[in-house]
C-alpha positions as CSV (number, residue, x, y, z in Angstrom):
1,X,-81.3,29.4,-57.6
2,X,-82.8,29.8,-54.2
3,X,-81.0,26.9,-52.4
4,X,-77.9,28.2,-50.6
5,X,-74.7,26.1,-50.2
6,X,-73.1,27.0,-46.9
7,X,-69.4,27.1,-46.1
8,X,-68.1,25.8,-42.9
9,X,-68.9,27.9,-39.8
10,X,-66.6,26.8,-37.0
11,X,-66.6,29.0,-33.9
12,X,-63.8,28.4,-31.4
13,X,-64.7,26.2,-28.4
14,X,-62.9,24.5,-25.5
15,X,-62.5,20.9,-26.7
16,X,-60.7,19.6,-29.7
17,X,-61.7,18.1,-33.0
18,X,-59.8,15.5,-35.0
19,X,-60.2,16.7,-38.6
20,X,-63.4,14.8,-39.3
21,X,-65.4,17.9,-40.3
22,X,-62.7,18.9,-42.9
23,X,-62.7,15.3,-44.2
24,X,-66.5,15.0,-44.3
25,X,-66.9,18.4,-46.0
26,X,-64.1,17.7,-48.5
27,X,-62.5,21.0,-47.2
28,X,-61.9,23.8,-46.7
29,X,-62.6,23.6,-42.9
30,X,-60.6,24.1,-39.7
31,X,-59.3,20.6,-38.8
32,X,-58.9,21.2,-35.1
33,X,-62.3,23.0,-34.5
34,X,-64.9,20.4,-33.5
35,X,-68.2,22.1,-34.4
36,X,-69.7,23.5,-37.6
37,X,-72.9,25.6,-37.0
38,X,-75.1,25.1,-40.0
39,X,-77.7,27.7,-41.0
40,X,-77.3,29.3,-37.6
41,X,-79.2,32.3,-36.3
42,X,-77.9,31.5,-32.8
43,X,-74.7,32.9,-31.3
44,X,-72.5,31.3,-28.7
45,X,-73.5,32.1,-25.1
46,X,-72.2,35.5,-24.1
47,X,-70.0,35.6,-27.3
48,X,-72.1,37.1,-30.0
49,X,-71.8,37.2,-33.0
50,X,-69.7,34.0,-32.8
51,X,-71.7,31.1,-34.2
52,X,-73.9,33.1,-36.6
53,X,-74.0,31.8,-40.2
54,X,-72.9,34.2,-43.0
55,X,-74.4,33.8,-46.4
56,X,-72.3,33.8,-49.6
57,X,-73.3,37.5,-50.2
58,X,-71.8,38.5,-46.9
59,X,-75.0,39.0,-45.0
60,X,-75.7,37.3,-41.7
61,X,-78.5,34.7,-42.1
62,X,-80.2,36.3,-39.1
63,X,-80.2,39.7,-40.8
64,X,-81.5,38.2,-44.1
65,X,-84.4,36.5,-42.3
66,X,-85.2,39.7,-40.3
67,X,-85.4,41.6,-43.6
68,X,-87.6,39.1,-45.5
69,X,-89.0,36.5,-43.1
70,X,-91.7,35.4,-45.6
71,X,-89.1,34.5,-48.3
72,X,-87.0,32.5,-45.8
73,X,-89.6,31.1,-43.4
74,X,-92.9,31.4,-45.1
75,X,-96.1,33.0,-43.8
76,X,-96.5,30.8,-40.7
77,X,-93.1,30.9,-39.0
78,X,-91.6,33.6,-36.7
79,X,-88.2,32.0,-36.5
80,X,-86.2,29.0,-37.7
81,X,-86.8,27.1,-34.4
82,X,-83.7,25.0,-35.0
83,X,-79.9,24.9,-34.8
84,X,-78.0,22.3,-36.7
85,X,-74.3,21.4,-36.1
86,X,-71.7,19.0,-37.3
87,X,-69.8,17.8,-34.2
88,X,-66.4,16.1,-34.3
89,X,-65.5,14.7,-30.9
90,X,-61.7,14.6,-30.9
91,X,-61.9,13.9,-27.2
92,X,-64.6,12.9,-24.8
93,X,-66.8,15.9,-24.1
94,X,-67.5,16.9,-20.5
95,X,-70.6,15.7,-18.7
96,X,-73.1,18.5,-19.0
97,X,-76.8,19.2,-19.2
98,X,-79.1,21.7,-21.0
99,X,-82.1,23.5,-19.4
100,X,-85.7,22.9,-20.7
101,X,-88.0,25.5,-21.9
102,X,-89.7,26.1,-18.5
103,X,-86.3,26.8,-16.9
104,X,-85.0,28.9,-19.8
105,X,-88.1,31.0,-19.8
106,X,-88.0,31.6,-16.0
107,X,-84.2,32.2,-15.7
108,X,-82.7,32.9,-19.1
109,X,-85.4,35.0,-20.8
110,X,-85.7,32.5,-23.7
111,X,-88.7,30.6,-25.0
112,X,-86.3,27.8,-26.0
113,X,-84.4,25.4,-23.9
114,X,-82.0,22.9,-25.5
115,X,-83.4,19.5,-26.3
116,X,-81.2,18.0,-28.9
117,X,-80.7,14.8,-31.0
118,X,-77.7,13.1,-32.6
119,X,-77.5,11.3,-35.9
120,X,-74.2,9.4,-36.0
121,X,-72.3,9.8,-39.3
122,X,-69.2,7.8,-38.3
123,X,-67.8,6.3,-35.2
124,X,-64.7,4.5,-34.1
125,X,-65.1,0.9,-33.0
126,X,-66.4,0.7,-29.4
127,X,-67.6,4.4,-29.6
128,X,-70.1,5.4,-26.9
129,X,-72.1,8.2,-25.3
130,X,-73.0,8.8,-21.7
131,X,-76.7,9.4,-21.4
132,X,-78.8,9.9,-18.2
133,X,-78.1,8.7,-14.7
134,X,-78.5,5.0,-14.2
135,X,-79.9,5.5,-10.7
136,X,-81.7,8.3,-8.9
137,X,-79.2,10.9,-7.7
138,X,-79.8,13.0,-4.6
139,X,-79.5,16.8,-5.0
140,X,-76.8,17.0,-2.3
141,X,-74.8,14.2,-4.0
142,X,-74.9,15.9,-7.3
143,X,-73.9,19.3,-5.9
144,X,-71.1,17.6,-4.0
145,X,-69.8,15.9,-7.2
146,X,-69.8,19.2,-9.1
147,X,-68.2,21.2,-6.3
148,X,-65.4,18.7,-5.8
149,X,-65.2,17.9,-9.5
150,X,-65.6,14.2,-8.9
151,X,-65.7,13.3,-12.6
152,X,-65.2,9.6,-12.2
153,X,-68.1,9.3,-9.7
154,X,-70.4,11.3,-12.0
155,X,-69.5,9.3,-15.1
156,X,-69.8,6.0,-13.2
157,X,-73.4,6.9,-12.3
158,X,-74.4,7.4,-16.0
159,X,-75.5,5.0,-18.7
160,X,-72.7,4.3,-21.1
161,X,-74.3,3.5,-24.5
162,X,-72.5,2.1,-27.6
163,X,-73.2,3.9,-30.8
164,X,-72.3,3.3,-34.5
165,X,-72.9,5.0,-37.8
166,X,-76.6,5.5,-38.6
167,X,-77.8,5.6,-35.0
168,X,-80.1,8.4,-34.1
169,X,-80.8,9.3,-30.4
170,X,-82.9,12.0,-28.8
171,X,-81.3,13.8,-25.8
172,X,-84.1,15.6,-23.9
173,X,-83.3,18.8,-22.1
174,X,-82.3,18.2,-18.5
175,X,-80.7,14.8,-19.1
176,X,-76.9,14.6,-18.3
177,X,-74.8,13.5,-21.2
178,X,-71.3,13.4,-22.7
179,X,-70.3,12.4,-26.2
180,X,-67.4,10.0,-26.3
181,X,-64.3,10.5,-28.5
182,X,-64.0,9.3,-32.1
183,X,-67.5,10.3,-33.3
184,X,-68.7,12.5,-36.1
185,X,-72.4,13.4,-35.8
186,X,-75.1,15.8,-37.0
187,X,-76.7,17.5,-34.0
188,X,-80.2,18.9,-34.2
189,X,-81.3,21.1,-31.4
190,X,-83.4,24.0,-30.2
191,X,-81.8,27.3,-31.2
192,X,-79.8,28.2,-28.0
193,X,-76.4,27.7,-26.6
194,X,-77.4,26.9,-23.0
195,X,-75.1,24.4,-21.2
196,X,-74.5,23.7,-17.6
197,X,-71.2,21.9,-17.2
198,X,-71.2,19.3,-14.5
199,X,-67.6,18.5,-15.3
200,X,-65.1,21.2,-16.2
201,X,-61.8,21.0,-14.3
202,X,-60.2,18.6,-16.8
203,X,-61.1,20.8,-19.7
204,X,-59.2,24.0,-18.6
205,X,-62.4,25.7,-17.5
206,X,-63.4,27.3,-14.2
207,X,-67.1,26.3,-14.4
208,X,-70.2,26.7,-16.5
209,X,-73.4,27.7,-14.9
210,X,-74.9,30.2,-17.4
211,X,-74.1,33.1,-15.0
212,X,-76.7,31.7,-12.6
213,X,-74.5,30.1,-10.0
214,X,-74.6,26.3,-9.5
215,X,-77.2,26.4,-6.7
216,X,-79.8,27.5,-9.3
217,X,-78.3,26.0,-12.4
218,X,-78.3,22.5,-11.0
219,X,-82.1,22.7,-10.6
220,X,-82.4,22.1,-14.3
221,X,-80.8,18.6,-14.1
222,X,-82.9,15.5,-14.5
223,X,-81.6,13.4,-11.5
224,X,-83.9,10.5,-12.1
225,X,-82.9,7.0,-13.2
226,X,-82.9,6.3,-16.9
227,X,-83.6,2.5,-17.2
228,X,-83.0,0.5,-20.4
229,X,-86.6,0.8,-21.3
230,X,-86.7,4.6,-20.9
231,X,-83.5,4.8,-23.0
232,X,-85.0,2.7,-25.7
233,X,-87.7,5.3,-26.1
234,X,-85.1,7.9,-27.1
235,X,-84.5,6.0,-30.4
236,X,-86.6,6.1,-33.6
237,X,-88.3,3.3,-35.3
238,X,-88.3,1.8,-38.8
239,X,-90.7,4.5,-40.1
240,X,-89.1,7.5,-38.4
241,X,-85.6,8.7,-37.7
242,X,-86.3,10.2,-34.2
243,X,-89.0,9.1,-31.7
244,X,-92.3,10.9,-31.4
245,X,-91.3,13.1,-28.4
246,X,-88.8,14.9,-30.7
247,X,-91.7,16.4,-32.7
248,X,-92.4,19.0,-30.1
249,X,-89.0,20.5,-30.8
250,X,-87.8,19.6,-34.3
251,X,-88.0,17.1,-37.1
252,X,-85.4,15.0,-38.9
253,X,-85.9,13.0,-42.0
254,X,-83.6,10.7,-43.9
255,X,-84.1,11.2,-47.7
256,X,-82.7,9.5,-50.7
257,X,-82.5,10.0,-54.5
258,X,-86.1,9.9,-55.8
259,X,-87.6,11.5,-52.7
260,X,-89.5,14.7,-52.6
261,X,-88.2,17.5,-50.3
262,X,-91.3,19.3,-48.9
263,X,-91.7,23.0,-49.1
264,X,-90.4,25.0,-46.1
265,X,-87.3,26.4,-44.4
266,X,-84.9,23.5,-43.8
267,X,-81.3,22.6,-43.4
268,X,-80.0,19.7,-45.6
269,X,-76.9,17.7,-44.7
270,X,-75.7,15.2,-47.3
271,X,-74.3,12.2,-45.5
272,X,-73.3,9.9,-48.4
273,X,-73.2,9.7,-52.2
274,X,-74.0,12.4,-54.7
275,X,-76.9,13.6,-56.8
276,X,-78.8,16.8,-57.4
277,X,-81.5,18.9,-55.8
278,X,-84.0,20.2,-58.4
279,X,-87.0,22.5,-58.3
280,X,-88.8,25.2,-60.2
281,X,-85.7,27.5,-60.1
282,X,-83.1,25.1,-58.7
283,X,-80.8,22.5,-60.1
284,X,-78.1,22.2,-57.4
285,X,-75.5,19.4,-57.3
286,X,-75.2,17.8,-53.9
287,X,-72.7,15.3,-52.5
288,X,-71.5,13.9,-49.2
289,X,-70.5,16.7,-46.8
290,X,-72.6,19.5,-48.4
291,X,-74.7,21.6,-46.1
292,X,-77.5,23.4,-47.8
293,X,-80.0,26.0,-46.7
294,X,-83.5,25.8,-48.2
295,X,-85.7,28.8,-48.0
296,X,-89.5,28.5,-48.1
297,X,-89.4,30.4,-51.4
298,X,-87.7,27.4,-53.0
299,X,-91.0,25.5,-53.1
300,X,-91.0,21.7,-53.2
301,X,-87.8,20.1,-54.4
302,X,-86.7,16.7,-55.7
303,X,-83.6,14.6,-54.9
304,X,-82.0,12.6,-57.7
305,X,-79.0,10.3,-57.8
306,X,-77.4,7.9,-55.3
307,X,-77.4,10.3,-52.4
308,X,-78.5,10.2,-48.7
309,X,-79.6,13.5,-47.1
310,X,-80.8,14.6,-43.7
311,X,-83.6,17.2,-43.8
312,X,-83.7,19.1,-40.5
313,X,-86.5,21.6,-39.5
314,X,-87.8,23.3,-36.5
315,X,-91.3,22.7,-35.2
């Protein structure tokens, strides 16, 4: 078989989980670690090789792709272009922001920034995310908030958006955001680990500015007002999971038993039910919590059974 079932890949991080990844994946997984990096060729910022996915044969996925890119990616791709995570917010995450491609290219030697999107798998009642400032924020005001760690003032200036299972939201690079507690989600993002922490003091950290200093790092922040109509444009429609602006960065499809899985490198996350993934050389059982890596060489595949799967690809 060419499809690869991936074990949990949970690097250490500064905030806590609540066991939702272990429950979702039907174990084994670390219950207190809040992230599972799926099909990752991206390491944590300044902490390589932490974050990189290891294949069942012991090789790093990044090494396998470097050795045989055509097998994994096909003839037209140079890299995966995507990082997928399971994220279990056992506490509210700090307000933070990710640079866009222009900033990352100029200051971080990377062609990728970190636009991301969230597909909510489960959420406690009254769960929420903070997304974008609700009013225009002056550069000096933002710098003052960060320097004095005025978390309450920063959060009060953001939009607090209710979320529930099944929601899908695009978070463009530059937009300040914080995921509230009690949420399990699948995160699709550009393949970097670039974060500028606007809030850090209450999380046992001394800052987070990508080794650039805050004077420069804060230049990547979108300080403009995100009105309800702008925020509405960050959600998909009946015929697509994510809105059209996401297509520049990655694609996400919700597939069910009976659907065809197109040829190409992708990460699959089964979010409910069970079934099978079949193809010319594959007949792979799949159930809720499975994370699968599909190389280009697998060819087109077919889903059967009462299963719901997210198919995630770079663009």
